[in-house]
C-alpha positions in Angstrom: 29.5 0.3 -28.8 27.5 -2.1 -31.6 26.1 -0.3 -34.8 23.4 -1.8 -32.7 23.8 0.3 -29.3 25.1 3.2 -31.0 21.6 3.6 -33.5 19.9 2.8 -29.0 21.2 5.6 -27.8 20.7 8.0 -30.5 17.0 6.8 -30.7 17.3 7.5 -26.5 18.5 11.1 -27.4 15.4 11.8 -29.5 13.3 10.6 -27.3 14.9 12.6 -24.5 14.7 15.6 -26.3 11.1 15.2 -27.3 10.7 15.2 -23.5 12.4 17.9 -22.5 11.2 20.1 -25.6 7.5 19.5 -24.3 8.2 20.6 -20.6 10.2 23.8 -22.1 7.2 24.5 -25.1 3.7 23.8 -22.7 6.0 26.5 -20.2 6.9 28.4 -22.3 2.8 28.9 -24.2 5.2 27.5 -27.8 2.1 25.5 -29.0 2.9 25.7 -32.1 6.4 24.1 -31.5 4.9 21.7 -29.2 2.4 20.2 -31.7 4.9 19.6 -34.2 7.3 17.5 -31.6 3.9 14.7 -31.9 3.3 12.7 -35.2 -0.2 13.4 -37.0 -2.0 11.2 -35.6 -1.1 11.8 -32.3 -3.3 10.4 -29.0 -2.6 12.2 -26.2 -4.6 11.2 -22.6 -5.2 12.9 -19.4 -7.5 13.4 -17.1 -10.1 15.6 -18.1 -8.8 14.9 -21.8 -8.7 12.4 -24.4 -7.1 14.5 -27.9 -7.0 13.0 -30.9 -4.7 14.8 -34.0 -2.4 18.2 -33.9 -5.3 20.2 -34.7 -7.1 18.9 -30.9 -4.0 19.7 -29.0 -2.9 22.7 -30.5 -7.2 24.2 -29.6 -6.4 22.4 -26.0 -3.1 24.0 -25.4 -4.6 27.4 -26.6 -7.4 27.2 -24.3 -5.1 27.1 -21.1 -5.6 30.4 -19.1 -2.1 32.5 -20.6 -1.7 34.4 -17.2 -0.9 30.7 -15.0 2.8 30.0 -15.0 3.9 26.5 -15.0 6.8 24.2 -14.6 7.3 20.7 -16.3 10.0 19.5 -14.4 11.0 15.5 -16.0 12.9 12.9 -15.0 15.6 11.4 -17.9 12.7 8.5 -19.8 13.4 5.2 -19.2 12.8 3.5 -23.2 11.6 -0.2 -23.5 10.6 -2.3 -26.7 12.9 0.0 -28.6 13.1 -1.1 -32.6 14.9 1.1 -35.3 11.0 2.7 -35.6 9.5 2.8 -31.9 9.8 3.0 -28.5 7.7 3.3 -25.1 9.1 4.9 -23.0 7.9 6.4 -19.4 9.3 9.8 -17.6 8.6 10.8 -14.2 7.1 14.3 -14.2 6.7 17.6 -10.8 3.8 19.4 -11.9 4.3 23.1 -10.9 1.7 26.0 -11.1 1.2 29.7 -9.4 0.0 32.7 -9.8 2.7 36.0 -11.8 3.7 38.4 -9.4 5.0 41.8 -9.8 7.8 41.6 -8.2 8.7 38.9 -10.0 8.6 36.1 -8.5 5.4 34.0 -8.1 3.4 32.2 -5.5 3.0 28.5 -6.0 -0.7 27.1 -6.2 -0.4 23.3 -7.3 1.8 20.9 -7.1 1.6 17.1 -8.7 3.3 14.4 -9.0 3.0 12.3 -12.6 4.3 9.6 -15.1 4.1 10.6 -19.1 3.8 6.7 -20.4 4.4 7.7 -24.1 4.8 5.8 -27.1 7.6 6.9 -29.6 7.6 7.0 -33.1 10.1 6.9 -36.6 8.0 9.2 -39.0 9.6 11.0 -42.2 9.7 13.8 -39.7 12.3 12.3 -37.2 11.5 10.6 -33.7 8.0 12.6 -32.8 5.6 11.2 -29.7 2.7 8.9 -30.8 1.2 9.1 -28.3 1.1 10.0 -24.4 -0.9 8.6 -21.6 -0.5 11.2 -18.6 -1.1 9.6 -15.8 -1.4 11.5 -12.2 0.4 9.4 -9.1 -0.1 12.1 -6.4 -0.1 15.6 -6.1 -0.2 18.5 -2.5 -3.0 18.9 -0.9 -2.5 22.3 1.4 -3.4 21.7 4.9 
């Protein structure tokens, strides 16, 4: 493997870790850890919200209902335009939302499929998400 291939693989591992960590942190309501996955000047763009910077992102996340159970299940990102300082990526997402149950296993209320279209940037803190655009693709509609 060439030095460039080693470097590109390390970039891929870092970006894949950011994507996986986001899913775990948002589902576990670990918003302090979540915002540190992003650059200070990040942009988080999703339906109904365009957030600029870590403070806005944290405030938005902290308003999520604490009694809702979610699972963000993600594929590995596919990266392109990889340089030593940046990369773009697309990750497929399946989102489940439900209600907790006293018996332990909750009921699913909502299922959606989407994409994360990310811009990753190498910073002094390591690789971070500079921009995340959440693109809805389809959702389950109960009949």
